[in-house]
C-alpha positions in Angstrom: 0.0 0.0 0.0 1.1 3.5 -0.8 2.4 5.5 2.2 0.4 8.6 3.0 1.8 12.0 4.0 -0.2 14.9 5.4 1.4 18.3 5.1 0.0 20.7 7.6 0.4 24.4 6.7 -0.3 27.7 8.3 -3.0 30.0 7.2 -1.2 33.2 8.4 -0.1 35.8 5.8 1.2 38.6 8.1 3.3 38.7 11.2 4.5 41.3 13.7 3.9 44.9 14.5 4.9 46.0 11.0 2.5 43.6 9.4 5.3 41.8 7.5 3.9 39.7 4.7 4.5 36.0 5.1 3.3 32.5 4.3 4.8 29.0 3.9 8.3 29.3 2.6 8.4 27.8 -0.9 11.5 25.6 -0.7 10.4 24.3 2.7 7.3 22.7 1.3 8.5 22.1 -2.3 11.8 20.3 -1.5 10.2 17.7 0.9 7.2 17.4 -1.4 9.7 16.4 -4.2 11.1 13.7 -2.0 7.7 12.3 -1.0 6.6 12.4 -4.7 9.7 10.6 -5.9 9.0 7.9 -3.3 5.5 7.4 -4.8 3.7 8.6 -1.7 0.1 9.9 -1.6 0.4 13.6 -0.4 -2.4 15.6 1.0 -2.6 19.1 2.5 -4.4 20.4 5.5 -4.5 23.9 7.0 -5.7 25.1 10.4 -8.7 27.0 9.1 -9.3 25.3 5.7 -8.8 28.7 3.9 -6.3 28.9 1.0 -2.8 29.1 2.4 -0.2 31.6 1.4 3.3 31.0 -0.2 6.4 33.1 0.6 9.7 33.3 -1.3 8.2 33.1 -4.8 11.4 34.8 -5.9 13.1 31.3 -5.5 10.9 29.8 -8.2 13.8 29.2 -10.6 15.0 26.3 -8.3 13.9 23.1 -10.1 12.0 21.5 -7.2 10.3 24.8 -6.4 9.3 25.3 -10.1 8.0 21.8 -10.3 5.9 22.4 -7.2 4.5 25.6 -8.5 3.7 24.4 -12.0 2.8 20.8 -11.2 0.3 19.3 -8.8 2.0 20.5 -5.5 0.7 24.1 -5.4 -2.6 23.1 -6.9 -3.1 20.6 -4.1 -1.9 23.0 -1.4 -4.5 25.5 -2.5 -7.2 22.9 -1.9 -5.9 22.2 1.6 -8.7 20.9 3.8 -9.5 22.0 7.3 -7.4 20.0 9.8 -10.5 19.3 11.9 -12.0 17.5 8.9 -9.1 15.2 8.4 -8.7 11.6 9.9 -5.0 12.0 10.6 -4.8 8.4 11.9 -4.8 7.3 8.2 -1.4 8.9 7.5 2.0 7.4 7.9 3.6 10.8 8.5 2.7 14.5 9.2 5.0 17.2 8.1 5.0 21.0 8.9 6.9 23.3 6.7 8.2 26.7 7.9 8.1 30.3 6.9 7.3 32.8 9.5 3.6 32.0 9.2 3.6 29.1 11.6 4.9 31.4 14.4 1.5 33.2 14.1 -1.1 30.4 14.3 0.7 27.3 15.4 2.3 27.9 18.9 -0.9 27.3 20.8 -3.4 25.6 18.4 -5.0 22.9 20.5 -6.1 20.7 17.7 -2.7 20.8 16.1 -1.0 19.9 19.4 -3.5 16.9 19.8 -2.8 15.7 16.2 1.0 15.8 16.7 0.8 14.0 20.1 -1.4 11.3 18.7 0.7 10.9 15.5 3.8 10.5 17.6 2.2 8.1 20.1 1.1 5.7 17.4 4.6 5.6 16.1 3.9 7.5 12.8 6.5 10.1 11.7 6.4 13.7 12.8 8.5 16.1 10.7 9.0 19.9 10.6 11.5 22.4 9.2 12.8 25.9 10.0 9.9 27.7 11.9 7.7 24.6 11.4 9.0 23.0 14.7 6.9 25.6 16.5 4.2 23.0 15.9 6.0 20.7 18.3 6.1 23.4 21.0 3.6 22.9 23.8 2.7 19.4 22.6 2.1 17.2 25.7 2.1 13.4 25.5 -0.3 11.2 27.4 2.1 11.0 30.4 2.1 14.8 30.7 5.6 15.3 29.4 6.5 17.7 26.6 7.0 15.9 23.3 10.4 17.7 22.7 11.7 16.9 26.2 15.0 14.9 25.8 14.6 14.8 22.0 17.3 15.9 19.5 15.7 18.8 17.7 16.7 21.4 15.1 14.8 24.6 14.1 15.5 28.1 12.9 18.2 29.3 15.4 18.5 32.4 17.6 21.5 33.5 15.5 19.6 33.2 12.3 16.5 35.0 13.7 18.7 37.9 14.9 19.6 38.5 11.3 16.3 37.8 9.7 13.0 38.6 11.5 13.7 39.4 15.1 11.5 42.5 15.3 8.6 40.5 13.8 8.5 37.2 15.7 6.6 36.9 19.0 9.3 34.8 20.7 12.6 33.0 20.0 11.9 29.5 18.8 15.3 28.0 19.8 14.9 29.3 23.3 11.3 28.1 23.6 12.1 24.5 22.4 15.1 24.4 24.7 13.0 25.6 27.7 10.7 22.5 27.1 13.7 20.2 27.3 14.7 19.8 23.7 18.4 18.9 23.0 18.9 21.6 20.5 21.3 21.2 17.5 22.4 24.4 15.8 24.7 24.4 12.8 26.2 27.5 11.3 23.6 29.9 9.9 21.8 28.9 6.7 23.7 25.6 6.4 21.9 22.3 5.8 21.1 20.7 9.2 18.5 18.0 9.5 18.2 15.5 12.3 16.1 12.4 13.1 15.5 11.2 16.6 13.4 8.1 16.4 10.4 9.1 14.3 10.8 12.8 14.9 12.6 14.6 12.0 13.4 18.3 12.2 15.5 20.7 10.2 17.1 24.1 10.8 16.3 26.3 7.7 15.4 26.3 4.0 18.7 24.5 3.1 17.6 21.7 5.5 14.2 21.0 3.9 15.4 18.4 1.4 17.3 16.5 4.1 14.2 16.4 6.3 12.2 15.0 3.4 14.9 12.4 2.7 15.0 11.4 6.4 11.2 11.0 6.6 11.3 8.8 3.5 14.2 6.7 4.9 12.2 6.1 8.1 9.1 5.1 6.2 11.0 2.8 4.0 12.9 1.1 6.8 
């Protein structure tokens, strides 16, 4: 049977006091999508509200995987993302959350998202996220009351990267927040590829890490 992947995306399109335009960062969804598609997986999209999600970094459309996503079935499918509350997530072998600044707006506290991620993890399906996407793992509590990220090897957009990117716009520092919930945080040099798998949790640091996250998710599902 074909493996099934659910990509959960933000619905936010602005962040911060200056109303900075944002959305899902194109390579962070397109590069993993390319790996899932190459593996022959069935790929569906869900968003928190069911409204059409937004894309950021369209200036990177000349990258082959990004262009294929935009002109092929990826973006067409993402525009039809269904409301997360209408999805039976138990049917999926993995859930994946791409970044962009958008998840920092609507994913830190979303109760349904936290429940979905906890349940996915506890049934031994794969949970993946990249860049600001690991904010989806923040505040996720398992059935024993512990934080999901506690004691786990995790990567996300780093404090150093944020200081030179969107510090005035983000509501909090993601690296600090994950570390405060017990994550064993792995930071590579800014903007370098850094993806890490800990059991069936896969996280990545930044756009350059998105392909590696996709590859690691596929490797786990094929093992």
